[in-house]
C-alpha positions in Angstrom: 81.8 78.0 116.2 85.7 77.7 116.2 87.9 78.8 118.9 91.1 78.9 116.8 91.3 82.7 116.6 92.3 82.6 120.3 94.4 79.5 120.2 97.6 81.4 119.8 96.8 83.2 123.0 96.2 80.1 124.9 99.4 78.6 123.6 101.2 81.5 125.0 99.2 81.4 128.1 99.8 77.6 128.6 103.3 77.5 127.1 104.9 75.7 124.3 103.7 72.3 125.4 106.6 71.4 127.2 105.2 72.1 130.7 104.5 70.0 133.5 105.0 66.2 132.3 103.8 64.7 135.8 101.1 62.1 135.7 98.8 64.3 138.0 96.4 66.0 135.8 95.1 69.5 136.9 91.1 69.7 137.6 88.8 71.3 134.8 86.5 72.7 137.4 87.6 75.7 139.0 86.2 77.2 142.3 82.6 78.2 141.7 81.9 75.4 139.1 78.4 73.8 139.7 75.9 71.4 137.7 74.0 73.2 135.1 70.9 72.1 133.3 68.4 73.4 131.1 65.5 75.3 132.7 62.0 73.9 132.9 60.3 74.6 129.5 57.2 76.5 129.8 56.3 75.6 126.4 57.5 75.7 122.6 58.8 78.9 121.2 57.6 79.0 117.7 58.7 82.4 116.4 60.8 85.1 117.4 60.5 88.7 115.6 62.6 91.6 116.0 61.8 95.0 114.9 64.8 97.2 115.6 66.4 100.8 115.1 70.2 100.9 115.2 71.8 104.2 116.5 75.4 103.7 115.8 76.7 107.1 117.4 75.0 106.1 120.8 76.1 102.3 120.6 72.4 101.4 121.0 69.8 99.1 119.4 66.2 99.6 120.3 62.8 98.3 119.3 60.3 95.4 119.9 60.9 91.6 120.5 57.7 89.5 119.9 57.9 85.9 120.9 55.1 83.4 120.1 55.0 80.6 122.7 52.8 77.4 122.6 52.3 76.5 126.4 53.0 73.2 127.2 50.8 73.0 130.3 47.8 74.7 131.9 48.0 77.2 134.6 51.3 79.0 133.9 51.2 82.5 135.4 54.8 83.7 135.2 57.3 83.5 132.4 61.1 84.1 132.9 63.3 85.3 130.0 67.0 85.9 129.9 67.6 89.7 129.2 71.0 90.9 130.6 71.7 94.8 130.9 68.6 95.9 128.7 66.2 98.6 129.2 62.7 97.2 129.4 60.1 99.7 128.6 56.9 97.8 128.6 55.7 94.2 128.2 52.2 93.0 126.6 50.8 89.5 126.0 48.1 88.8 123.5 46.5 85.6 124.9 45.3 82.6 122.6 46.0 84.2 119.4 44.8 81.0 117.5 41.5 81.2 119.0 41.3 84.9 118.6 43.8 86.2 115.9 43.0 89.8 116.4 42.9 89.9 120.2 44.0 93.0 121.7 47.4 93.2 123.6 47.2 93.6 127.1 50.1 95.3 129.1 51.5 93.0 131.8 53.3 93.7 135.0 56.9 92.5 135.1 59.9 92.3 137.4 63.4 93.0 136.0 66.7 92.7 137.9 69.2 93.4 134.9 69.6 89.5 134.2 66.1 87.9 134.4 62.8 89.4 133.2 59.8 88.0 135.0 56.5 88.5 133.3 53.2 88.1 135.2 50.5 86.9 132.8 47.2 88.6 132.9 45.7 85.1 132.7 46.8 81.5 133.1 48.0 79.8 130.0 46.0 76.9 128.4 48.3 74.1 127.1 48.6 74.2 123.3 46.9 77.7 123.0 49.8 80.1 121.7 50.4 83.5 123.3 52.4 86.2 121.9 54.8 88.2 124.2 55.8 91.8 123.0 58.5 93.7 124.8 59.7 97.0 124.0 63.4 97.4 124.8 66.7 98.7 124.1 70.3 97.6 124.6 72.5 100.6 125.3 76.2 100.4 125.1 76.0 96.5 125.4 79.2 94.7 126.5 78.5 91.3 124.8 76.0 89.9 122.4 76.3 92.9 119.9 79.4 94.6 119.1 79.9 98.1 117.6 83.0 98.6 115.5 83.8 102.2 114.6 87.0 104.3 113.7 88.5 105.9 116.7 91.0 108.5 117.7 93.7 106.1 117.4 92.4 103.8 114.7 90.7 106.2 112.2 90.9 103.6 109.3 88.8 101.2 111.4 85.5 100.3 109.4 82.1 101.1 110.9 80.4 97.8 111.5 77.9 96.1 113.7 77.6 92.4 114.6 76.4 89.8 117.0 77.8 86.8 118.6 75.2 84.6 120.4 76.9 81.4 121.4 77.2 80.5 124.0 74.6 82.4 126.0 75.0 86.0 124.8 72.0 86.6 122.5 70.3 87.7 125.9 72.4 90.7 125.7 70.7 92.2 122.8 67.2 90.9 122.9 65.0 89.2 125.6 64.7 85.6 125.0 64.9 82.0 126.2 68.7 81.8 125.8 69.5 78.2 125.7 69.9 75.9 122.9 66.7 73.4 123.5 64.3 75.9 122.1 64.0 75.9 118.4 62.1 78.6 116.4 61.6 80.5 113.3 62.7 84.2 113.2 62.7 87.2 111.6 64.6 90.6 112.0 63.5 94.0 110.5 66.1 96.6 111.2 66.4 100.4 110.3 70.1 101.2 109.6 71.9 104.2 107.9 71.5 104.3 104.2 75.4 103.6 103.4 75.1 100.3 105.4 73.9 96.9 104.3 72.5 94.1 106.5 73.0 90.5 106.4 70.9 88.1 108.5 69.5 84.6 108.7 67.4 83.3 106.0 65.9 85.1 103.1 66.0 88.9 102.4 62.1 89.7 101.9 62.4 93.4 101.5 64.5 96.6 101.5 62.9 99.8 101.9 64.8 103.0 101.1 64.5 106.5 102.6 66.4 109.7 102.5 69.0 108.7 105.0 68.1 105.2 106.1 67.2 101.7 104.8 65.2 98.9 106.4 66.0 95.5 105.8 63.5 92.6 106.6 65.1 89.2 106.8 63.0 85.8 107.5 64.2 82.4 108.7 61.5 80.0 108.0 63.6 76.9 109.3 63.7 76.4 113.1 67.0 77.3 115.2 68.1 78.4 118.5 68.4 81.9 119.8 72.1 81.8 119.9 72.3 81.4 116.1 70.3 84.5 115.4 72.6 87.1 114.0 73.1 90.6 112.3 76.0 91.6 110.3 76.0 95.5 109.3 78.6 97.3 107.2 79.8 98.7 104.2 80.9 95.3 102.4 81.9 94.3 99.2 79.5 91.6 98.0 80.8 88.8 96.0 78.0 86.4 94.5 78.3 82.7 93.7 75.7 79.8 93.9 75.4 76.2 94.6 72.3 74.5 92.9 70.5 77.6 92.4 70.8 78.7 95.9 72.8 82.0 96.4 76.4 81.7 98.0 77.8 85.1 98.9 81.2 86.4 100.5 81.3 89.7 102.2 84.5 91.5 103.0 85.2 95.3 104.0 85.7 97.7 101.0 89.3 98.0 102.2 89.6 94.4 100.8 89.1 93.2 97.3 86.7 90.8 95.7 89.8 88.6 94.6 90.8 88.2 98.0 87.3 87.3 99.0 87.2 84.5 96.2 91.0 83.4 97.3 89.6 83.0 101.0 86.1 81.5 100.4 85.9 80.4 96.7 85.7 76.8 97.3 82.3 77.2 99.3 80.1 75.8 96.5 82.4 72.9 96.1 82.5 72.3 99.8 78.6 72.6 100.0 78.4 69.8 97.3 80.9 67.7 99.2 79.2 68.0 102.6 75.7 67.4 101.1 76.9 64.2 99.7 78.9 63.0 102.8 76.2 63.9 105.2 73.4 62.3 103.1 71.4 65.6 103.3 71.5 68.4 101.1 72.2 72.0 102.3 69.0 72.7 104.2 68.8 76.5 104.1 67.9 79.1 101.2 71.3 80.7 101.0 74.6 80.6 102.5 76.5 83.9 103.3 80.0 84.4 104.9 80.6 87.7 106.3 84.2 88.8 107.3 83.9 91.4 110.2 86.5 93.4 112.2 87.3 92.6 115.7 85.7 89.3 115.6 86.1 87.5 118.9 86.3 84.1 117.5 87.4 82.5 114.2 84.3 82.0 113.0 80.5 81.5 114.0 78.1 79.3 112.3 74.9 81.3 112.4 72.1 79.6 110.4 72.6 80.3 106.8 74.9 83.3 107.7 78.6 82.6 109.0 80.5 85.4 110.5 84.3 84.9 110.0 87.2 87.1 111.5 88.5 89.5 108.8 91.9 88.0 109.8 91.2 85.0 107.7 91.0 87.1 104.5 94.2 86.0 102.5 96.4 87.7 99.8 98.4 85.8 97.2 101.5 85.5 99.6 99.7 84.5 102.4 98.0 81.8 100.5 101.5 80.1 99.7 101.5 78.2 103.0 98.3 79.0 104.8 95.3 76.6 104.6 94.0 77.8 107.9 91.3 80.0 106.3 90.2 77.2 103.9 89.8 74.8 106.9 87.9 77.6 108.8 85.6 77.8 106.1 85.0 74.2 106.0 84.7 73.9 109.6 82.0 76.7 109.7 80.2 75.4 106.7 79.9 71.7 108.3 78.2 73.4 111.3 75.1 74.0 109.0 74.5 70.5 109.3 76.0 69.6 112.8 74.9 72.4 114.9 72.3 74.2 112.8 70.3 71.6 111.2 70.8 69.2 114.0 71.1 71.1 117.2 72.5 70.2 120.5 70.1 70.1 123.3 72.5 71.3 126.2 76.0 72.9 126.0 77.3 69.6 127.7 77.0 67.8 124.4 78.7 70.6 122.4 81.3 68.0 121.3 78.8 66.4 119.0 78.8 69.3 116.7 82.1 70.7 117.4 83.9 67.4 116.9 81.9 66.8 113.8 83.0 70.3 112.4 86.6 69.7 113.4 86.3 66.3 111.7 85.0 68.0 108.7 88.4 69.7 108.3 89.9 66.5 107.9 87.5 65.1 105.6 87.8 68.2 103.3 91.7 68.1 103.4 91.5 64.4 102.3 89.0 65.3 99.6 91.2 68.1 98.2 94.7 67.2 99.0 95.0 63.6 99.6 95.1 61.0 102.3 98.7 61.8 103.5 97.8 65.5 104.1 94.5 64.4 105.9 96.7 62.1 108.2 98.9 64.8 109.1 96.2 67.2 109.8 94.6 64.7 112.2 97.9 64.1 114.0 98.0 68.0 114.5 94.6 67.7 116.0 95.5 65.0 118.3 98.7 66.7 119.5 96.8 70.0 120.3 94.3 67.9 122.5 97.2 66.0 124.0 98.9 69.3 124.9 95.9 70.6 126.7 95.5 67.1 128.5 99.0 67.3 129.8 99.6 70.9 130.5 96.1 72.4 131.3 93.5 69.9 132.7 92.0 66.5 131.9 88.3 66.0 131.8 85.4 63.8 130.1 84.2 65.3 127.0 80.7 65.5 128.4 80.3 67.3 131.6 77.5 69.6 133.0 79.7 70.8 135.7 81.4 74.1 134.9 81.3 77.9 135.7 80.1 79.1 132.4 79.3 77.1 129.3 82.0 78.9 127.4 84.6 77.2 129.3 83.5 73.9 127.5 84.8 75.3 124.3 88.2 73.7 124.5 90.5 71.2 122.8 88.7 68.2 124.4 85.4 69.0 122.2 87.1 70.2 119.2 90.2 68.3 118.6 89.5 65.3 120.7 86.0 65.3 119.3 87.2 65.1 115.8 89.4 62.3 116.6 86.5 60.3 118.3 84.6 60.8 115.1 87.5 59.3 113.2 87.7 56.4 115.7 83.9 55.7 115.2 84.6 55.6 111.4 87.5 53.2 112.0 85.4 50.8 114.2 82.4 50.9 111.8 84.3 50.9 108.4 83.6 53.4 105.7 80.2 52.1 104.7 78.5 51.7 108.0 79.9 55.0 109.3 78.3 57.0 106.7 75.2 55.1 106.7 75.0 56.0 110.6 75.7 59.7 109.7 73.1 59.8 107.1 70.7 58.1 109.8 71.7 60.6 112.6 71.3 63.8 110.5 68.1 62.6 108.6 66.4 61.4 111.9 67.2 64.5 113.9 67.0 67.2 111.2 65.5 70.6 112.7 65.6 68.8 116.2 67.8 68.8 119.3 70.2 65.9 120.3 72.3 64.6 123.0 75.4 62.4 122.8 73.1 59.2 123.5 71.2 60.2 120.2 74.3 59.8 118.3 75.0 56.5 119.9 71.4 55.3 119.2 71.6 56.2 115.5 74.8 54.3 115.2 73.1 51.2 116.7 69.8 51.8 114.7 71.7 52.0 111.5 74.4 49.4 111.8 73.4 47.1 114.8 76.9 48.0 116.2 77.2 49.2 119.9 80.1 51.8 120.2 79.4 52.3 123.9 82.8 50.9 124.7 84.4 53.5 122.9 82.3 56.4 124.3 82.9 55.1 127.7 86.7 55.3 127.3 87.1 58.5 125.2 83.9 60.6 125.8 82.6 60.0 129.3 85.9 59.9 130.9 89.1 61.9 130.3 92.5 60.6 129.0 93.8 58.4 126.1 96.2 55.5 126.1 100.0 55.9 126.1 101.7 52.9 124.6 105.3 51.7 124.7 105.9 49.2 122.1 108.7 46.9 121.7 109.8 44.5 118.8 112.2 41.4 118.3 112.6 38.8 115.7 113.0 35.1 116.7 114.7 33.8 113.3 114.8 30.1 114.5 110.9 30.0 114.7 110.0 32.8 112.4 108.1 34.5 115.1 107.7 38.3 115.5 107.4 39.3 119.2 105.6 42.7 119.8 105.3 44.0 123.4 102.8 46.5 124.5 102.8 48.5 127.6 100.3 51.0 128.8 101.8 53.7 130.8 98.9 55.8 132.0 96.9 55.1 135.1 93.6 54.1 133.7 93.8 51.2 131.1 92.1 51.3 127.9 90.6 48.2 126.3 90.9 48.4 122.4 91.3 46.1 119.4 94.5 47.3 117.8 95.7 46.3 114.3 99.4 45.4 114.1 100.8 45.4 110.6 104.0 43.8 109.2 105.4 44.9 105.8 107.8 42.9 103.8 110.5 43.9 101.3 109.2 44.0 97.7 105.6 43.5 98.7 103.0 46.4 98.6 100.4 44.5 100.9 101.2 44.1 104.6 100.1 41.2 106.8 97.7 42.5 109.4 96.7 41.1 112.8 94.2 42.6 115.2 95.0 42.1 119.0 93.0 43.1 122.0 95.3 45.7 124.1 93.8 45.6 127.7 96.5 45.0 130.1 99.4 47.0 131.6 102.0 44.7 129.9 101.3 42.4 127.1 103.2 40.3 124.7 102.1 39.1 121.3 103.6 36.6 119.0 103.1 36.4 115.3 104.2 33.4 112.9 105.5 35.2 109.7 106.9 33.8 106.5 110.1 36.0 106.8 111.4 38.7 108.9 109.2 41.9 108.3 110.8 45.0 106.8 108.8 47.2 109.2 106.2 47.1 111.9 103.0 49.2 112.3 101.4 49.5 115.5 98.0 50.7 115.0 98.1 50.2 111.2 96.7 53.4 109.7 97.2 55.2 113.0 93.4 55.6 113.6 93.1 55.7 117.3 93.9 58.7 119.6 96.8 57.6 121.6 100.6 58.4 122.3 103.2 56.0 121.0 106.9 55.5 121.9 108.6 52.8 119.7 111.4 51.0 121.2 112.7 49.2 118.0 116.2 48.8 116.8 117.8 51.3 114.6 117.6 49.0 111.6 113.8 48.6 112.0 113.3 52.2 112.5 115.4 53.0 109.4 113.4 50.5 107.4 110.1 52.0 108.8 111.2 55.7 108.0 112.2 54.6 104.4 109.4 52.1 103.5 106.3 52.4 105.6 103.4 54.0 103.4 101.7 55.6 106.5 103.1 59.2 107.2 102.4 58.9 110.8 104.3 55.7 111.1 107.3 57.2 109.3 107.0 60.3 111.9 107.1 57.8 115.0 110.2 56.2 113.4 111.8 59.7 113.1 111.1 60.6 116.8 112.4 57.2 118.0 115.5 57.6 116.0 116.1 61.0 117.4 115.7 59.6 121.0 118.2 57.1 120.3 120.7 60.0 119.0 124.2 59.2 117.8 125.9 59.4 114.2 124.0 56.8 112.5 120.7 58.2 113.5 121.6 61.6 112.3 122.7 60.2 109.1 119.3 58.4 108.6 117.4 61.5 109.3 119.7 63.8 107.3 119.3 61.6 104.4 115.6 61.2 104.9 115.0 65.1 105.1 116.3 65.3 101.5 114.5 62.3 100.0 111.2 62.1 101.9 108.4 62.8 99.4 106.0 64.4 101.8 106.3 67.9 103.2 104.6 67.0 106.7 107.1 64.1 107.3 110.2 66.4 106.4 108.9 68.9 108.8 109.0 66.3 111.7 112.4 65.0 110.5 113.8 68.5 110.7 112.2 69.1 114.3 113.8 65.6 115.3 117.2 66.2 113.8 117.8 69.1 116.0 117.6 66.9 119.1 120.9 65.2 117.9 123.6 67.7 118.7 126.1 66.6 116.0 127.7 68.5 113.0 126.2 65.9 110.7 122.8 66.9 112.0 123.5 70.6 111.5 124.8 70.1 108.1 121.8 68.1 107.2 119.4 71.1 108.3 121.4 73.7 106.4 120.8 71.7 103.3 117.0 71.7 104.3 116.9 75.5 104.0 116.8 75.1 100.1 113.5 73.0 100.5 110.8 74.1 98.1 107.9 74.0 100.6 108.0 76.9 103.0 106.4 75.0 105.8 109.7 72.8 105.7 111.7 75.8 105.5 110.1 77.2 108.5 110.7 74.1 110.5 114.4 73.9 109.2 115.0 77.4 110.7 113.3 76.6 114.0 115.5 73.6 114.1 118.9 75.3 113.3 118.3 78.0 116.0 118.1 75.3 118.6 122.1 75.3 118.1 123.1 78.3 119.9 126.1 79.1 117.8 127.2 81.9 115.3 126.8 79.7 112.3 123.0 79.3 113.0 122.7 83.0 113.1 124.4 83.5 109.8 122.4 80.9 107.9 119.1 82.3 109.5 119.9 86.1 109.1 119.3 86.2 105.3 115.8 85.1 105.7 114.9 88.1 108.0 117.3 90.5 106.2 116.5 89.7 102.4 112.9 88.1 103.0 111.2 85.0 101.8 108.1 84.2 99.5 106.4 83.2 102.7 105.4 85.6 105.4 105.8 82.8 107.8 109.3 81.9 107.0 110.4 85.4 107.1 108.6 86.0 110.6 110.0 83.0 112.1 113.6 83.9 111.0 113.0 87.3 112.6 111.9 85.8 115.9 114.8 83.4 116.0 117.7 85.8 115.1 116.6 87.7 118.2 116.8 84.4 120.2 120.2 83.5 118.9 121.6 86.9 119.3 120.7 86.9 123.0 122.7 83.7 123.4 125.7 84.8 121.5 128.5 87.3 122.3 126.7 90.4 124.0 129.3 92.9 122.8 128.7 92.3 119.0 125.3 90.6 117.8 122.6 92.0 119.9 122.9 95.5 118.8 123.0 94.5 115.2 120.1 92.2 115.2 118.2 94.9 117.4 118.9 97.3 114.4 117.7 94.8 111.9 114.4 94.0 113.6 113.8 97.7 114.1 114.1 98.1 110.2 111.8 95.2 109.7 109.3 97.1 112.0 109.4 100.2 110.0 109.4 98.5 106.6 107.6 95.3 106.4 103.9 95.9 107.1 101.8 93.3 105.5 99.1 90.5 105.9 98.0 90.3 109.6 101.2 92.0 110.5 103.0 88.5 110.7 106.5 89.5 109.7 106.4 92.5 112.2 105.0 90.4 114.9 107.9 88.1 114.3 110.4 91.1 114.7 108.6 91.9 118.0 108.9 88.3 119.4 112.6 88.6 118.2 113.1 91.8 120.2 111.3 90.1 123.3 114.2 87.4 123.3 116.7 90.5 123.9 115.2 91.2 127.3 118.3 92.3 128.8 118.4 95.3 126.2 116.9 98.5 127.4 116.4 99.5 123.7 114.6 96.4 122.8 112.2 96.6 125.7 111.6 100.4 124.9 110.9 99.4 121.3 108.3 96.6 122.1 106.4 99.1 124.8 106.2 101.7 122.0 104.4 99.1 119.7 101.9 98.5 122.7 100.4 102.0 121.9 96.8 102.1 121.0 97.5 103.5 117.4 99.7 100.7 116.5 97.8 98.1 114.0 95.9 95.6 116.0 97.6 92.5 115.3 101.0 94.0 115.8 99.9 95.6 119.0 98.6 92.4 120.4 101.9 90.7 119.6 103.8 93.4 121.3 101.7 93.0 124.5 102.2 89.3 124.6 105.9 90.0 124.1 106.0 92.0 127.2 105.2 88.9 129.1 108.2 87.1 127.6 110.6 90.0 128.5 109.1 89.9 132.3 110.0 86.5 132.9 113.2 86.1 135.1 113.7 89.7 134.7 115.2 92.3 136.9 113.0 94.1 139.3 113.1 97.6 137.8 112.3 96.3 134.3 109.4 93.9 135.8 107.9 96.9 137.5 108.1 98.7 134.2 106.5 95.9 132.2 103.9 95.3 135.1 102.9 99.1 135.0 102.4 99.1 131.2 100.3 95.9 131.3 98.3 97.3 134.2 97.3 100.2 132.0 96.5 98.2 129.1 94.4 95.7 131.3 91.9 98.5 131.6 90.7 98.2 128.2 87.8 96.0 127.4 88.3 94.5 123.9 88.4 90.8 124.3 91.7 90.1 122.3 93.5 92.9 124.1 92.5 91.2 127.4 93.5 87.9 126.3 96.9 89.3 125.3 97.3 91.0 128.6 96.4 87.6 130.5 99.0 85.8 128.2 101.6 88.2 129.0 101.0 88.4 132.8 100.9 84.6 132.9 104.6 84.6 131.9 105.9 86.9 134.5 107.3 85.1 137.7 106.5 87.9 139.9 103.6 88.5 142.7 102.7 91.9 141.1 101.1 90.0 138.1 98.7 88.4 140.4 96.7 91.4 141.4 96.2 92.5 137.7 95.2 89.0 136.9 92.6 89.0 139.8 91.3 92.4 138.7 90.8 91.4 135.2 89.2 88.3 136.3 86.7 90.3 138.6 85.9 92.9 135.9 85.8 91.2 132.8 82.4 90.3 131.1 84.0 87.5 129.1 84.1 83.9 130.6 87.2 83.0 128.5 89.3 85.9 129.8 88.1 85.0 133.4 89.0 81.6 133.0 92.5 82.2 131.5 93.1 84.7 134.0 92.4 82.4 136.8 94.6 79.9 135.5 97.3 82.2 134.8 97.2 83.1 138.6 97.8 79.5 139.4 100.7 79.4 137.2 102.3 82.7 138.7 101.7 81.5 142.1 103.5 78.1 141.4 106.3 80.0 139.7 107.0 82.3 142.5 106.2 79.6 145.1 103.7 79.5 147.9 105.5 81.7 150.5 105.7 84.6 147.8 102.0 84.0 146.9 101.2 84.1 150.6 103.0 87.3 151.1 101.2 88.8 148.0 98.0 88.1 149.7 99.0 89.6 153.0 100.2 92.8 150.9 96.9 92.9 149.2 94.9 92.4 152.4 96.9 95.3 154.1 96.2 97.5 151.2 92.4 96.9 151.4 92.5 97.5 155.1 94.2 100.9 154.5 91.8 101.7 151.8 89.0 100.9 154.0 90.3 102.8 156.8 90.8 105.9 154.4 87.3 105.6 153.1 86.0 105.4 156.6 87.8 108.6 157.8 86.5 110.4 154.7 83.0 109.4 155.3 83.3 110.5 159.1 84.7 113.8 157.9 81.7 114.3 155.4 79.3 113.2 158.3 80.9 115.8 160.6 80.5 118.5 158.0 76.9 117.8 157.2 76.2 118.1 161.0 
C-alpha cells in the first residue's frame, strides 16, 4: 500500500516543513494508545470461499462465507471472528470434514455484537481435524472495506464501480474473517454482478457464466495470503493485455480513459516484473498480474495479491508525463509488494516497515535502473527529507512499535521513507553482493510465510555472517537520526586535512562513516573510514596535496542531516567538481547560508552550467535565500531551463522576492501557459501570493480576474492548473471576491480534485483572518464536514488545522468522533493540538468552557422536553 495519495493533504495539515524546530519531539502515542498483539490462534485457516450477490442500488453485498479451519488444539468450543456492521443470518459448522467429507452441516448458536461474531461449536475441536464454518451474511451500506461508486445528482458522469480495501483491518467490514495478517489461506470468490460490469479479483479466473441480465465470475487464489489482501474490483473497464514469461499482465481503466493512457501509465510493468524477479532472486509467484485504476480510491495504490488497485488519479496523459514520474514510482512500489508483503507477509502490523520500506526502496532501485545513479540518489534524498520533516514537525517514534490506537496510524513516513533509507543503509553496510545474497535468502526462506523484523536480521546473518543489529538498534528500534556539523581546515606545513564532526542531536549515533577527498585532475577519491560516536570529534588525514573537495559520508548513503562549515573556496570546488549530486547540493546549501555577492555569483553560474536537473532545482531554491540583485538576475535566466522541474523551482524562488518584477516575470507562465501542467499551476499560485504583497490598488484585481479566467478555461489532468489558480486566490484572502470564488468551487458539483483543492484553500484564507470572514469560512467547512468521503474529510481537516480560531476545534472534534476512518481521526486530533497552540491555552480553555456550557444547555433542553412528554402521557 502507498500512502502517497494523501501525502499532499498531510503536508497541508502539517505545514510546509518549516514548523517548530525545537529539539523536543512530539509523542507518537495519542491518548487512548495501548499495546496491540495478534489474538490467540485457534488453528490454521486453510481456505476462504465467498459466494456473493452484488446489489448496487441498495449498496449491498450478500451471500455465504465459508472458512476451513484446521484446529491447533483439542477442546475448542468457541470461535471468535471479526465481523463489523454485518447482518448475520445464520451460522453452521461441518465437523471433521477430512474424516467425513460428506458430513451434514449443523447450525450453530452464535452471538453477535456488531463487531465480533462468537460461534458456539456443537462439539469440541480435535487438533488437526479441519472444520468448515459457513456464515450467511450481508454487508448493507458498509462504511469501510467495500466501496460503492456511482453517478450522483451533483456528479452525473462518475462511473459505476465497486472495489474493496482491506488493509489494515477492513476486510471484516465486507466478510467475516480472522482479520489479522498472521493467518494465511487460499481463497476463492464467486460473485453475481450486472451483465455490463466485469470483475477482477485475486488469482485465476476459473469461469464466467452469463445470464440474461447478470454474469457470475469465479476467481480462485491457489497461493496462501492474508484476508486483508483479498479483493474485488468491479466496473465497466477498458482492458489492455500484456504478458511476462507467458503470464497475463493486464491494465484496467475506466472507459472514459483510453488504452493509450493505460499503457503510458502502466506499460513498463513487464519490464519491472523481470527486474524485480532478478533483484529479489525469486520469479514473480502468482498466475497473473492485474492493475485496476478505480475512482475515489482512498490510497495511491493497494497491493492485493496478483491484483493491485490504483487510484485513477495516477492515469497520465501526454502532457502530464512530461515531468511526472510519480505514477511510474507508484506502479513500481505496488509491484514490489508482490514479493514484500504478498509473497513474504508480515506477521503483525508493528513490523509493517519490512514490507513498506522494501517497496519504497524498490522505487529507488527502479529509478536507478531506468534513469541512472544521479536520479536514484536524488530520489533517495527526497525520501529522507520527507521522513525528516515528519520527525521534526509531527512526531518521533521507533519504526517498530505495537503501541498505537489503530494500526493505520503506523502507516507514516517512518515506515515508508525511513524504511526505504534503512534498506539502503543495510546495502551500504553489506555491499552489493552480500546485500542481494541476504535478500535472496530472506525471500526464498520465507516465501508464502509470515515474518517479523527479527527474521530479516536473521536472514542477513545466516546468508552473510554479518550482524546488523547495531544498525537496527539505532534506526529501527529507536527514533531519530544523526545530525552532523562538519568543519574542515588544511595544514599546509604538515599536509594534513583536519575534519571536525559534531553531533547536535541529543542521543548519539555510533557509525563508521567514509570521508573522501578529491584532488584536482584525478577521478578517484582517497577515502578513509572513521568511527563517529562522540559529541565532538576531530580527525586528521595525511594527504599528498591539498584536496579539491571533501565528501563527508562518501556517496551519502547514511540517513542523516548535514551542515557543512567549510570555506567558500572549498564549497565552490565541491559544487563544481564533486561527482556526487547530494554532496553538490550540500555545498549549495552551505553557500546559501554564507550569503553575500561571491556566493550568489557561484550559485548563479552553477544554475546555468550544472548538468543534473535535480541539483539545478536545489541551486535555484538556495539562490532565493540570498537577497541580492545578482541572485534575482541569475534566477530570471533559469526561467528558460529546458527541464520543467527546474522552471518550477525557479518560479518558486523568484516569488520569494515580493517585487513587481517577480510578478512580471512569472505572470506570462500563468497567462500564456507552459508545456508542463506543474509549471503553469505553480505560476498561478504564486502570482496570487505576489499580488497580495504588492500595491493593493492595482495588482490584486488584475490577478483575480486572470485566475478566474484560468478557472473557467483551463480544465485538465487532475485539475492541476485550476487547483493552482485556487491556491493563488487563497493568497488574496483580504479580497471578498477571491473568497467568494473559492467558496463557489467547494460546491459538490465541482470536479473532485478541484473541489478538494478549494476546501483546503479555505484553510489558508482563514488563517489570521477577520472575524466575519473566519465565521463565513468555518460555517462552510462545518457543512462540508458532514460528508463521509475520506478525501473530503481529510481536506476539511487540513483546512481547519490552519485556522487560528477556537471555532475550528469543535468541528475537528466532531469529525474525530464521527469518522469511521482512523487516518481522519488521527489527523483531526493532531489538528486540534495545532489550533490550540496557535490560539493559546487561555483561548483553548475558553472554548472548552463554551462547549461545556452548550452541552449543559442542550441537556437541560432535552430534560425539559422529556418532562413535558411524560406529563402529557400521564
